[in-house]
C-alpha positions in Angstrom: 43.1 5.8 -137.6 42.9 2.6 -139.5 40.5 -0.1 -138.2 42.2 -3.1 -136.6 40.7 -6.5 -136.0 41.8 -9.2 -133.7 42.7 -12.3 -135.6 44.1 -15.8 -134.5 47.5 -16.4 -135.8 49.2 -19.8 -135.6 53.0 -20.5 -135.9 53.6 -24.0 -137.4 56.8 -25.9 -137.1 57.3 -26.7 -140.8 59.4 -29.9 -140.1 56.7 -31.5 -137.8 53.5 -29.7 -139.0 52.6 -29.0 -135.3 51.3 -25.7 -134.1 53.9 -24.3 -131.9 52.3 -21.0 -131.0 48.8 -19.5 -131.2 48.2 -15.8 -130.4 45.8 -13.1 -131.3 47.3 -10.3 -133.4 45.8 -7.0 -134.8 44.9 -7.1 -138.5 45.1 -3.8 -140.2 42.6 -2.8 -142.9 44.0 -0.8 -145.8 42.3 2.6 -146.3 40.1 3.2 -149.3 41.8 4.7 -152.4 41.8 8.3 -153.2 38.4 9.4 -154.5 36.5 6.7 -152.6 34.1 7.1 -149.7 36.3 7.1 -146.6 33.5 5.2 -144.6 32.5 2.4 -147.0 35.2 2.5 -149.7 32.8 2.9 -152.6 34.7 4.2 -155.6 33.7 6.8 -156.9 32.5 8.2 -153.6 28.8 8.6 -153.3 27.2 11.8 -152.3 27.1 12.7 -148.6 23.4 12.3 -148.5 23.4 8.7 -150.1 23.8 5.5 -148.2 27.1 3.7 -147.6 27.7 0.5 -149.6 26.6 -2.1 -147.0 28.1 -4.9 -149.1 31.6 -3.4 -149.3 34.2 -5.5 -147.4 35.9 -2.5 -146.3 32.7 -1.1 -144.7 31.8 -4.5 -143.2 35.3 -5.1 -141.6 35.9 -1.6 -140.5 32.3 -1.3 -139.0 33.0 -4.7 -137.2 36.3 -3.4 -135.8 34.5 -0.3 -134.3 31.1 -1.9 -133.2 31.9 -5.5 -132.8 29.0 -6.5 -135.0 28.4 -6.7 -138.7 26.6 -3.8 -140.3 23.2 -3.9 -141.8 21.6 -1.8 -144.4 19.9 0.2 -141.5 23.4 1.1 -140.5 24.4 2.1 -144.0 21.4 4.4 -144.3 21.5 5.9 -140.7 23.1 9.0 -141.7 20.8 9.8 -144.6 17.9 12.3 -144.6 14.4 10.8 -144.5 13.8 11.6 -148.1 16.6 9.2 -149.1 16.3 6.7 -146.3 12.5 5.9 -146.8 12.6 4.9 -150.5 15.8 3.0 -150.0 14.3 1.1 -146.9 11.2 0.3 -149.1 13.2 -1.1 -151.9 15.3 -3.1 -149.6 12.3 -4.5 -147.9 10.9 -5.5 -151.3 14.1 -7.4 -152.0 14.0 -9.1 -148.6 17.3 -7.7 -147.4 16.2 -5.1 -144.8 17.3 -6.2 -141.4 14.7 -7.9 -139.3 16.3 -7.1 -136.0 13.6 -4.9 -134.8 10.9 -7.6 -134.8 9.6 -6.7 -138.1 9.6 -9.0 -141.2 12.2 -8.0 -143.8 
């Protein structure tokens, strides 16, 4: 199933420039190309035990469509084994990009 996001669509009368209709329509996200990670769209696909690309637009929008919030690096690492997750989290904290949504400082 392709992710779908609700977006505002306005129909404009080209002769007057006035908005004649506003509606919410589904916006379909194209799937990643062959050989890419089906979750984050990274090409070439990363190994299954590696994090998803949290900066990928495909990952961000498809995650938002499913969870109604933007993903963080914590989300991108959630499926990783501890041996992978711990060093990634440390490196992301050092760079100040680890999410501070748990009350901790980045």
